[in-house]
C-alpha positions as a Markdown table, in Angstrom:
| # | Residue | x | y | z |
|---|---|---|---|---|
| 1 | Met | 97.7 | 46.7 | 64.6 |
| 2 | Asn | 97.2 | 47.8 | 61.0 |
| 3 | Arg | 93.4 | 47.4 | 61.4 |
| 4 | Phe | 93.4 | 49.5 | 64.5 |
| 5 | Val | 95.2 | 52.3 | 62.8 |
| 6 | His | 92.7 | 52.1 | 59.9 |
| 7 | His | 89.7 | 52.3 | 62.2 |
| 8 | Leu | 91.2 | 55.1 | 64.2 |
| 9 | Thr | 92.0 | 57.1 | 61.0 |
| 10 | Ser | 88.4 | 56.5 | 59.7 |
| 11 | Ser | 86.9 | 57.6 | 63.0 |
| 12 | Ala | 89.1 | 60.7 | 63.0 |
| 13 | Ala | 88.0 | 61.5 | 59.4 |
| 14 | Ala | 84.3 | 61.0 | 60.3 |
| 15 | Tyr | 84.7 | 63.2 | 63.4 |
| 16 | Ala | 86.4 | 65.9 | 61.3 |
| 17 | Asn | 83.7 | 65.8 | 58.7 |
| 18 | Thr | 81.0 | 66.1 | 61.4 |
| 19 | Glu | 82.8 | 69.1 | 62.9 |
| 20 | Ala | 83.0 | 70.7 | 59.4 |
| 21 | Ala | 79.3 | 70.2 | 58.8 |
| 22 | Asn | 78.5 | 71.6 | 62.2 |
| 23 | Ala | 80.7 | 74.6 | 61.5 |
| 24 | Thr | 79.0 | 75.2 | 58.2 |
| 25 | Leu | 75.6 | 75.0 | 59.8 |
| 26 | Leu | 76.6 | 77.4 | 62.5 |
| 27 | Gln | 77.9 | 79.9 | 59.9 |
| 28 | Leu | 74.6 | 79.7 | 58.0 |
| 29 | Leu | 72.6 | 80.2 | 61.2 |
| 30 | Thr | 74.9 | 83.1 | 62.2 |
| 31 | Ala | 74.5 | 84.8 | 58.8 |
| 32 | Ala | 70.7 | 84.4 | 59.0 |
| 33 | Ala | 70.6 | 85.8 | 62.5 |
| 34 | Asp | 72.8 | 88.8 | 61.5 |
| 35 | Ser | 70.5 | 89.5 | 58.6 |
| 36 | Phe | 67.4 | 89.4 | 60.8 |
| 37 | Val | 69.0 | 91.7 | 63.4 |
| 38 | Ser | 70.1 | 94.1 | 60.6 |
| 39 | Ala | 66.5 | 94.2 | 59.3 |
| 40 | Ile | 65.2 | 94.9 | 62.8 |
| 41 | Val | 67.7 | 97.7 | 63.3 |
| 42 | Ala | 66.9 | 99.2 | 59.9 |
| 43 | Phe | 63.2 | 99.1 | 60.7 |
| 44 | Gly | 63.9 | 100.8 | 64.0 |
| 45 | His | 65.8 | 103.6 | 62.3 |
| 46 | Gln | 63.1 | 104.1 | 59.7 |
| 47 | Leu | 60.5 | 104.2 | 62.5 |
| 48 | Gly | 62.6 | 106.8 | 64.3 |
| 49 | Glu | 62.9 | 108.9 | 61.2 |
| 50 | Leu | 59.1 | 108.7 | 60.6 |
| 51 | Phe | 58.5 | 109.8 | 64.2 |
| 52 | Asn | 60.9 | 112.7 | 63.9 |
| 53 | Ala | 59.3 | 113.8 | 60.6 |
| 54 | Ile | 55.8 | 113.7 | 62.2 |
| 55 | Val | 57.0 | 115.6 | 65.3 |
| 56 | Ser | 58.8 | 118.2 | 63.1 |
| 57 | Gln | 55.6 | 118.9 | 61.1 |
| 58 | Leu | 53.3 | 119.1 | 64.2 |
| 59 | Pro | 54.0 | 122.7 | 65.1 |
| 60 | Gly | 53.1 | 123.9 | 61.6 |
| 61 | Leu | 50.0 | 121.8 | 61.6 |
| 62 | Leu | 48.9 | 123.2 | 64.9 |
| 63 | Ile | 49.5 | 126.8 | 63.7 |
| 64 | Thr | 47.5 | 126.1 | 60.5 |
| 65 | Ile | 44.6 | 124.7 | 62.6 |
| 66 | Ala | 44.7 | 127.7 | 65.0 |
| 67 | Glu | 44.7 | 130.1 | 62.1 |
| 68 | Ala | 41.7 | 128.4 | 60.4 |
| 69 | Leu | 39.6 | 128.2 | 63.6 |
| 70 | Pro | 38.3 | 131.8 | 63.5 |
| 71 | Ala | 37.1 | 131.3 | 59.9 |
| 72 | Val | 35.5 | 128.0 | 60.8 |
| 73 | Phe | 33.7 | 129.6 | 63.8 |
| 74 | Ala | 32.6 | 132.5 | 61.6 |
| 75 | Leu | 31.1 | 130.1 | 59.0 |
| 76 | Ile | 29.3 | 128.2 | 61.8 |
| 77 | Ala | 27.9 | 131.4 | 63.2 |
| 78 | Leu | 26.8 | 132.5 | 59.7 |
| 79 | Ser | 25.2 | 129.2 | 59.0 |
| 80 | Leu | 23.1 | 129.6 | 62.0 |
| 81 | Ser | 21.5 | 132.7 | 60.5 |
| 82 | Gly | 19.4 | 132.8 | 57.3 |
| 83 | Ile | 21.9 | 135.0 | 55.4 |
| 84 | Gly | 24.7 | 132.6 | 56.4 |
| 85 | Ile | 23.2 | 129.8 | 54.5 |
| 86 | Leu | 22.8 | 131.9 | 51.4 |
| 87 | Leu | 26.4 | 133.1 | 51.8 |
| 88 | Leu | 27.6 | 129.5 | 52.1 |
| 89 | Val | 25.8 | 128.5 | 48.9 |
| 90 | Val | 27.4 | 131.5 | 47.1 |
| 91 | Leu | 30.8 | 130.6 | 48.4 |
| 92 | Ala | 30.4 | 127.0 | 47.4 |
| 93 | Ala | 29.4 | 128.1 | 43.9 |
| 94 | Val | 32.4 | 130.4 | 43.7 |
| 95 | Phe | 34.8 | 127.6 | 44.7 |
| 96 | Leu | 33.2 | 125.2 | 42.2 |
| 97 | Ile | 33.5 | 127.7 | 39.4 |
| 98 | Ala | 37.1 | 128.5 | 40.4 |
| 99 | Ala | 37.9 | 124.8 | 40.5 |
| 100 | Ala | 36.4 | 124.3 | 37.0 |
| 101 | Leu | 38.6 | 127.0 | 35.6 |
C-alpha cells in the first residue's frame, strides 16, 4: 500500500509540474501575441494619422498648383516665341544671381 501511495504521489507531482510548464508556455505565447497585436494596432494608427495628414494638405497643394498654372502656361507660351527664350535666359540668370546672394 505504501508503494502505491508513493507512485500515486509521484504521478500527481509530475502532472502538476507538467501543468505548470504548460501554463508558463501559454503565458509566454499570450504575451507575445499581445505584443504583436499591439504593434499592428499602433501601425494602423500611424498609417491613419499619415493618411489624415496627407488629406489635410491636399487642398492647399491643389490651390498652389492652380495658382501656378497661369504662370507656367505663360512661360510655355513665351518659350514658343523668340523673345520668350531670351526672357527665360534672363529670368534664369536673375534667379541664379539671387540664389548666390
